[in-house]
Every structure is written in structure tokens, then in C-alpha cells.
VMD Tcl script that builds the backbone (N, CA, C; Angstrom):
set m [mol new atoms 315]
animate dup $m
set s [atomselect $m all]
$s set {name element resname resid chain x y z} {
  {N N UNK 1 A 0.853 -1.181 0.000}
  {CA C UNK 1 A 0.000 0.000 0.000}
  {C C UNK 1 A 0.890 1.232 0.000}
  {N N UNK 2 A 0.366 2.302 -0.554}
  {CA C UNK 2 A 1.136 3.528 -0.588}
  {C C UNK 2 A 0.280 4.715 -0.968}
  {N N UNK 3 A 0.853 5.890 -0.778}
  {CA C UNK 3 A 0.170 7.133 -1.086}
  {C C UNK 3 A 1.217 8.141 -1.529}
  {N N UNK 4 A 0.900 8.924 -2.566}
  {CA C UNK 4 A 1.871 9.903 -3.044}
  {C C UNK 4 A 1.170 11.098 -3.677}
  {N N UNK 5 A 1.940 12.143 -3.878}
  {CA C UNK 5 A 1.506 13.361 -4.554}
  {C C UNK 5 A 2.007 13.310 -5.992}
  {N N UNK 6 A 1.152 13.728 -6.946}
  {CA C UNK 6 A 1.564 13.767 -8.350}
  {C C UNK 6 A 1.223 15.138 -8.931}
  {N N UNK 7 A 2.147 15.704 -9.676}
  {CA C UNK 7 A 1.931 16.926 -10.447}
  {C C UNK 7 A 1.790 16.497 -11.891}
  {N N UNK 8 A 0.691 16.878 -12.531}
  {CA C UNK 8 A 0.394 16.355 -13.860}
  {C C UNK 8 A 0.120 17.484 -14.849}
  {N N UNK 9 A 0.663 17.336 -16.050}
  {CA C UNK 9 A 0.310 18.195 -17.179}
  {C C UNK 9 A -0.352 17.286 -18.206}
  {N N UNK 10 A -1.621 17.546 -18.490}
  {CA C UNK 10 A -2.391 16.710 -19.404}
  {C C UNK 10 A -2.714 17.526 -20.649}
  {N N UNK 11 A -2.447 16.958 -21.820}
  {CA C UNK 11 A -2.660 17.680 -23.071}
  {C C UNK 11 A -3.738 17.003 -23.909}
  {N N UNK 12 A -4.627 17.818 -24.462}
  {CA C UNK 12 A -5.648 17.359 -25.397}
  {C C UNK 12 A -5.633 18.290 -26.600}
  {N N UNK 13 A -5.710 17.733 -27.806}
  {CA C UNK 13 A -5.747 18.561 -29.017}
  {C C UNK 13 A -6.895 19.560 -28.984}
  {N N UNK 14 A -8.027 19.155 -28.424}
  {CA C UNK 14 A -9.212 20.014 -28.417}
  {C C UNK 14 A -9.341 20.876 -27.173}
  {N N UNK 15 A -8.810 20.438 -26.043}
  {CA C UNK 15 A -8.990 21.184 -24.794}
  {C C UNK 15 A -7.730 21.910 -24.338}
  {N N UNK 16 A -6.617 21.699 -25.012}
  {CA C UNK 16 A -5.373 22.346 -24.601}
  {C C UNK 16 A -4.699 21.603 -23.468}
  {N N UNK 17 A -3.909 22.341 -22.703}
  {CA C UNK 17 A -3.139 21.754 -21.613}
  {C C UNK 17 A -3.762 22.114 -20.273}
  {N N UNK 18 A -3.900 21.134 -19.407}
  {CA C UNK 18 A -4.352 21.374 -18.041}
  {C C UNK 18 A -3.266 20.902 -17.086}
  {N N UNK 19 A -3.167 21.586 -15.964}
  {CA C UNK 19 A -2.192 21.245 -14.930}
  {C C UNK 19 A -2.970 20.876 -13.676}
  {N N UNK 20 A -2.652 19.730 -13.090}
  {CA C UNK 20 A -3.382 19.250 -11.917}
  {C C UNK 20 A -2.427 18.743 -10.848}
  {N N UNK 21 A -2.930 18.759 -9.622}
  {CA C UNK 21 A -2.250 18.138 -8.494}
  {C C UNK 21 A -3.144 16.992 -8.037}
  {N N UNK 22 A -2.561 15.813 -8.011}
  {CA C UNK 22 A -3.339 14.589 -7.815}
  {C C UNK 22 A -2.789 13.795 -6.634}
  {N N UNK 23 A -3.694 13.197 -5.878}
  {CA C UNK 23 A -3.321 12.235 -4.854}
  {C C UNK 23 A -3.378 10.849 -5.490}
  {N N UNK 24 A -2.417 10.002 -5.200}
  {CA C UNK 24 A -2.422 8.640 -5.729}
  {C C UNK 24 A -2.284 7.656 -4.569}
  {N N UNK 25 A -3.308 6.846 -4.378}
  {CA C UNK 25 A -3.310 5.838 -3.327}
  {C C UNK 25 A -3.432 4.469 -3.988}
  {N N UNK 26 A -2.613 3.519 -3.556}
  {CA C UNK 26 A -2.694 2.189 -4.160}
  {C C UNK 26 A -2.612 1.101 -3.101}
  {N N UNK 27 A -3.149 -0.048 -3.469}
  {CA C UNK 27 A -3.084 -1.239 -2.639}
  {C C UNK 27 A -2.785 -2.414 -3.553}
  {N N UNK 28 A -1.797 -3.214 -3.187}
  {CA C UNK 28 A -1.424 -4.383 -3.973}
  {C C UNK 28 A -1.496 -5.620 -3.080}
  {N N UNK 29 A -2.162 -6.638 -3.580}
  {CA C UNK 29 A -2.311 -7.893 -2.842}
  {C C UNK 29 A -1.824 -9.031 -3.733}
  {N N UNK 30 A -0.982 -9.897 -3.178}
  {CA C UNK 30 A -0.452 -11.041 -3.930}
  {C C UNK 30 A -0.738 -12.330 -3.180}
  {N N UNK 31 A -0.882 -13.400 -3.937}
  {CA C UNK 31 A -1.074 -14.726 -3.367}
  {C C UNK 31 A -0.126 -15.691 -4.069}
  {N N UNK 32 A 0.711 -16.344 -3.275}
  {CA C UNK 32 A 1.663 -17.330 -3.777}
  {C C UNK 32 A 1.431 -18.635 -3.006}
  {N N UNK 33 A 0.657 -19.570 -3.551}
  {CA C UNK 33 A 0.386 -20.804 -2.810}
  {C C UNK 33 A 1.648 -21.659 -2.658}
  {N N UNK 34 A 1.648 -22.493 -1.645}
  {CA C UNK 34 A 2.801 -23.369 -1.391}
  {C C UNK 34 A 3.070 -24.323 -2.549}
  {N N UNK 35 A 2.038 -24.666 -3.294}
  {CA C UNK 35 A 2.212 -25.594 -4.421}
  {C C UNK 35 A 3.042 -24.981 -5.541}
  {N N UNK 36 A 3.152 -23.653 -5.580}
  {CA C UNK 36 A 3.896 -22.914 -6.605}
  {C C UNK 36 A 3.378 -23.198 -8.017}
  {N N UNK 37 A 2.118 -23.629 -8.134}
  {CA C UNK 37 A 1.538 -23.906 -9.451}
  {C C UNK 37 A 1.032 -22.637 -10.136}
  {N N UNK 38 A 0.864 -21.560 -9.382}
  {CA C UNK 38 A 0.437 -20.278 -9.940}
  {C C UNK 38 A 0.679 -19.182 -8.905}
  {N N UNK 39 A 0.584 -17.943 -9.333}
  {CA C UNK 39 A 0.591 -16.803 -8.413}
  {C C UNK 39 A -0.352 -15.744 -8.975}
  {N N UNK 40 A -0.932 -14.965 -8.078}
  {CA C UNK 40 A -1.897 -13.935 -8.448}
  {C C UNK 40 A -1.505 -12.638 -7.760}
  {N N UNK 41 A -1.551 -11.545 -8.509}
  {CA C UNK 41 A -1.317 -10.215 -7.941}
  {C C UNK 41 A -2.396 -9.279 -8.462}
  {N N UNK 42 A -2.965 -8.503 -7.559}
  {CA C UNK 42 A -3.969 -7.512 -7.937}
  {C C UNK 42 A -3.565 -6.172 -7.320}
  {N N UNK 43 A -3.499 -5.138 -8.149}
  {CA C UNK 43 A -3.122 -3.805 -7.686}
  {C C UNK 43 A -4.186 -2.817 -8.140}
  {N N UNK 44 A -4.658 -2.002 -7.201}
  {CA C UNK 44 A -5.652 -0.984 -7.515}
  {C C UNK 44 A -5.158 0.393 -7.116}
  {N N UNK 45 A -5.469 1.390 -7.942}
  {CA C UNK 45 A -5.091 2.778 -7.689}
  {C C UNK 45 A -6.339 3.647 -7.674}
  {N N UNK 46 A -6.387 4.604 -6.765}
  {CA C UNK 46 A -7.433 5.623 -6.729}
  {C C UNK 46 A -6.717 6.962 -6.759}
  {N N UNK 47 A -7.057 7.815 -7.760}
  {CA C UNK 47 A -6.310 9.051 -7.970}
  {C C UNK 47 A -7.248 10.254 -8.137}
  {N N UNK 48 A -7.699 10.851 -7.030}
  {CA C UNK 48 A -8.535 12.046 -7.128}
  {C C UNK 48 A -7.688 13.317 -7.234}
  {N N UNK 49 A -8.278 14.351 -7.850}
  {CA C UNK 49 A -7.646 15.668 -7.842}
  {C C UNK 49 A -7.799 16.262 -6.447}
  {N N UNK 50 A -6.799 16.992 -5.976}
  {CA C UNK 50 A -6.892 17.635 -4.676}
  {C C UNK 50 A -7.991 18.695 -4.665}
  {N N UNK 51 A -8.128 19.444 -5.777}
  {CA C UNK 51 A -9.087 20.553 -5.791}
  {C C UNK 51 A -10.524 20.111 -6.058}
  {N N UNK 52 A -10.719 18.863 -6.510}
  {CA C UNK 52 A -12.062 18.370 -6.802}
  {C C UNK 52 A -12.053 16.847 -6.734}
  {N N UNK 53 A -12.405 16.281 -5.585}
  {CA C UNK 53 A -12.321 14.825 -5.405}
  {C C UNK 53 A -13.334 14.068 -6.260}
  {N N UNK 54 A -14.302 14.778 -6.862}
  {CA C UNK 54 A -15.237 14.125 -7.776}
  {C C UNK 54 A -14.602 13.875 -9.146}
  {N N UNK 55 A -13.434 14.445 -9.374}
  {CA C UNK 55 A -12.650 14.217 -10.592}
  {C C UNK 55 A -11.531 13.246 -10.218}
  {N N UNK 56 A -11.670 12.003 -10.614}
  {CA C UNK 56 A -10.740 10.960 -10.168}
  {C C UNK 56 A -10.509 9.938 -11.271}
  {N N UNK 57 A -9.492 9.126 -11.052}
  {CA C UNK 57 A -9.195 7.979 -11.915}
  {C C UNK 57 A -9.124 6.726 -11.052}
  {N N UNK 58 A -9.515 5.637 -11.644}
  {CA C UNK 58 A -9.345 4.331 -11.010}
  {C C UNK 58 A -8.576 3.458 -11.993}
  {N N UNK 59 A -7.516 2.850 -11.524}
  {CA C UNK 59 A -6.735 1.926 -12.337}
  {C C UNK 59 A -6.663 0.601 -11.588}
  {N N UNK 60 A -6.785 -0.480 -12.316}
  {CA C UNK 60 A -6.755 -1.805 -11.723}
  {C C UNK 60 A -5.901 -2.702 -12.606}
  {N N UNK 61 A -5.021 -3.479 -11.990}
  {CA C UNK 61 A -4.224 -4.432 -12.753}
  {C C UNK 61 A -4.248 -5.784 -12.040}
  {N N UNK 62 A -4.636 -6.803 -12.780}
  {CA C UNK 62 A -4.686 -8.173 -12.286}
  {C C UNK 62 A -3.689 -8.997 -13.087}
  {N N UNK 63 A -2.894 -9.803 -12.395}
  {CA C UNK 63 A -1.896 -10.637 -13.072}
  {C C UNK 63 A -1.951 -12.049 -12.505}
  {N N UNK 64 A -1.968 -13.019 -13.422}
  {CA C UNK 64 A -1.908 -14.433 -13.080}
  {C C UNK 64 A -0.690 -15.020 -13.773}
  {N N UNK 65 A 0.197 -15.627 -13.009}
  {CA C UNK 65 A 1.384 -16.299 -13.550}
  {C C UNK 65 A 1.252 -17.800 -13.304}
  {N N UNK 66 A 1.512 -18.578 -14.350}
  {CA C UNK 66 A 1.481 -20.037 -14.241}
  {C C UNK 66 A 2.813 -20.573 -14.752}
  {N N UNK 67 A 3.726 -20.955 -13.841}
  {CA C UNK 67 A 5.001 -21.519 -14.294}
  {C C UNK 67 A 4.799 -22.947 -14.803}
  {N N UNK 68 A 5.324 -23.204 -15.989}
  {CA C UNK 68 A 5.250 -24.547 -16.560}
  {C C UNK 68 A 6.552 -25.305 -16.336}
  {N N UNK 69 A 7.657 -24.571 -16.330}
  {CA C UNK 69 A 8.977 -25.091 -15.990}
  {C C UNK 69 A 9.655 -24.041 -15.124}
  {N N UNK 70 A 10.802 -24.354 -14.571}
  {CA C UNK 70 A 11.522 -23.388 -13.737}
  {C C UNK 70 A 11.886 -22.132 -14.526}
  {N N UNK 71 A 12.086 -22.263 -15.809}
  {CA C UNK 71 A 12.536 -21.158 -16.655}
  {C C UNK 71 A 11.458 -20.608 -17.595}
  {N N UNK 72 A 10.239 -21.180 -17.563}
  {CA C UNK 72 A 9.206 -20.818 -18.540}
  {C C UNK 72 A 7.849 -20.685 -17.855}
  {N N UNK 73 A 7.136 -19.583 -18.149}
  {CA C UNK 73 A 5.808 -19.400 -17.570}
  {C C UNK 73 A 4.860 -18.763 -18.580}
  {N N UNK 74 A 3.578 -18.928 -18.318}
  {CA C UNK 74 A 2.502 -18.273 -19.062}
  {C C UNK 74 A 1.891 -17.258 -18.107}
  {N N UNK 75 A 1.546 -16.085 -18.625}
  {CA C UNK 75 A 0.903 -15.098 -17.764}
  {C C UNK 75 A -0.304 -14.480 -18.453}
  {N N UNK 76 A -1.234 -14.029 -17.628}
  {CA C UNK 76 A -2.413 -13.298 -18.086}
  {C C UNK 76 A -2.421 -11.983 -17.330}
  {N N UNK 77 A -2.614 -10.898 -18.060}
  {CA C UNK 77 A -2.602 -9.559 -17.476}
  {C C UNK 77 A -3.862 -8.832 -17.916}
  {N N UNK 78 A -4.619 -8.301 -16.953}
  {CA C UNK 78 A -5.828 -7.532 -17.264}
  {C C UNK 78 A -5.690 -6.145 -16.652}
  {N N UNK 79 A -5.834 -5.113 -17.482}
  {CA C UNK 79 A -5.768 -3.720 -17.036}
  {C C UNK 79 A -7.118 -3.054 -17.257}
  {N N UNK 80 A -7.552 -2.266 -16.269}
  {CA C UNK 80 A -8.783 -1.488 -16.377}
  {C C UNK 80 A -8.458 -0.060 -15.958}
  {N N UNK 81 A -8.983 0.912 -16.718}
  {CA C UNK 81 A -8.727 2.326 -16.444}
  {C C UNK 81 A -10.041 3.087 -16.579}
  {N N UNK 82 A -10.359 3.921 -15.593}
  {CA C UNK 82 A -11.556 4.760 -15.642}
  {C C UNK 82 A -11.163 6.177 -15.251}
  {N N UNK 83 A -11.592 7.147 -16.050}
  {CA C UNK 83 A -11.361 8.567 -15.773}
  {C C UNK 83 A -12.731 9.222 -15.669}
  {N N UNK 84 A -13.071 9.749 -14.493}
  {CA C UNK 84 A -14.405 10.308 -14.283}
  {C C UNK 84 A -14.621 11.631 -15.006}
  {N N UNK 85 A -13.522 12.324 -15.329}
  {CA C UNK 85 A -13.671 13.622 -15.995}
  {C C UNK 85 A -12.421 13.907 -16.821}
  {N N UNK 86 A -12.522 13.714 -18.126}
  {CA C UNK 86 A -11.407 13.995 -19.030}
  {C C UNK 86 A -11.319 15.504 -19.263}
  {N N UNK 87 A -10.278 15.994 -19.943}
  {CA C UNK 87 A -10.207 17.430 -20.248}
  {C C UNK 87 A -11.405 17.943 -21.060}
  {N N UNK 88 A -12.118 17.042 -21.741}
  {CA C UNK 88 A -13.302 17.442 -22.515}
  {C C UNK 88 A -14.595 17.281 -21.710}
  {N N UNK 89 A -14.465 17.090 -20.377}
  {CA C UNK 89 A -15.601 16.936 -19.458}
  {C C UNK 89 A -16.472 15.722 -19.773}
  {N N UNK 90 A -15.856 14.659 -20.229}
  {CA C UNK 90 A -16.545 13.388 -20.430}
  {C C UNK 90 A -15.880 12.359 -19.531}
  {N N UNK 91 A -16.491 11.199 -19.374}
  {CA C UNK 91 A -15.776 10.129 -18.675}
  {C C UNK 91 A -15.384 9.086 -19.710}
  {N N UNK 92 A -14.372 8.330 -19.397}
  {CA C UNK 92 A -13.928 7.287 -20.321}
  {C C UNK 92 A -13.345 6.129 -19.539}
  {N N UNK 93 A -13.404 4.966 -20.161}
  {CA C UNK 93 A -12.748 3.802 -19.572}
  {C C UNK 93 A -12.144 2.962 -20.683}
  {N N UNK 94 A -11.118 2.244 -20.323}
  {CA C UNK 94 A -10.497 1.302 -21.237}
  {C C UNK 94 A -10.175 0.035 -20.454}
  {N N UNK 95 A -10.087 -1.056 -21.162}
  {CA C UNK 95 A -9.618 -2.293 -20.550}
  {C C UNK 95 A -8.813 -3.050 -21.592}
  {N N UNK 96 A -7.897 -3.843 -21.099}
  {CA C UNK 96 A -7.003 -4.573 -21.996}
  {C C UNK 96 A -6.666 -5.912 -21.365}
  {N N UNK 97 A -6.709 -6.959 -22.162}
  {CA C UNK 97 A -6.341 -8.296 -21.725}
  {C C UNK 97 A -5.148 -8.757 -22.548}
  {N N UNK 98 A -4.113 -9.229 -21.860}
  {CA C UNK 98 A -2.914 -9.722 -22.535}
  {C C UNK 98 A -2.609 -11.131 -22.037}
  {N N UNK 99 A -2.151 -11.962 -22.931}
  {CA C UNK 99 A -1.665 -13.293 -22.586}
  {C C UNK 99 A -0.259 -13.386 -23.156}
  {N N UNK 100 A 0.681 -13.846 -22.338}
  {CA C UNK 100 A 2.056 -13.876 -22.814}
  {C C UNK 100 A 2.852 -15.036 -22.250}
  {N N UNK 101 A 4.084 -15.104 -22.701}
  {CA C UNK 101 A 5.034 -16.123 -22.270}
  {C C UNK 101 A 6.219 -15.436 -21.627}
  {N N UNK 102 A 6.747 -16.024 -20.570}
  {CA C UNK 102 A 7.911 -15.468 -19.899}
  {C C UNK 102 A 9.039 -16.478 -19.818}
  {N N UNK 103 A 10.250 -16.000 -20.048}
  {CA C UNK 103 A 11.450 -16.831 -19.956}
  {C C UNK 103 A 12.363 -16.274 -18.880}
  {N N UNK 104 A 12.966 -17.131 -18.092}
  {CA C UNK 104 A 13.943 -16.729 -17.078}
  {C C UNK 104 A 15.233 -17.498 -17.314}
  {N N UNK 105 A 16.337 -16.781 -17.312}
  {CA C UNK 105 A 17.645 -17.418 -17.512}
  {C C UNK 105 A 18.526 -17.177 -16.326}
}
mol reanalyze $m
mol bondsrecalc $m
mol representation Tube
mol addrep $m
């Protein structure tokens, strides 16, 4: 878990440049079973503006690792992003799912 201050310059072709001061709070939880057949990590961020807490972002990242050999693993990564108020005064969200292979030497 952690908390920090962020100074941000955000640029939009249509809205120009905005400067914000943001609080960033995160919590990360991991699970590593004794069987070592998989591991799971979930990290969430909450990032409100100091001057308007109704203007915030939520970011979430979930990761599943499945080792097949000592040097080779498969992973799944899911990212979610929500912005309650973009520079154009709209809200937006994105999500992305990735599946990959990892090598360790």
C-alpha cells in the first residue's frame, strides 16, 4: 500500500493543456500458494484531484502467472482504467487483456 503526490500536465488537441495536483493511493495484494503452481497479484489505484475529489481515476491491474517449468511461464494480465472527468468533461474507460510467455535465464 502507498500514497503519493503527483503533479500532472495533461494535453488534449481540443482542450489544450491542463495542470493538476493529484493524490495517488494504491493497494497491492499477492497470493503465492505453497504448491507454486500459480501466483496472483492484484493492484488498484485511486487518484482524485486535490481541488475536486469528484474528478478521479481508477486503475486496476490483475496478473496471473502459471510456471510450466523453472525457466518458462505463461501469464495473463488484465488492465482497467476509468477517468471520471477527461479534459473534454466526459468520462472514459479502457480495458485490456494480454496473454504472454515469460522466460527466465
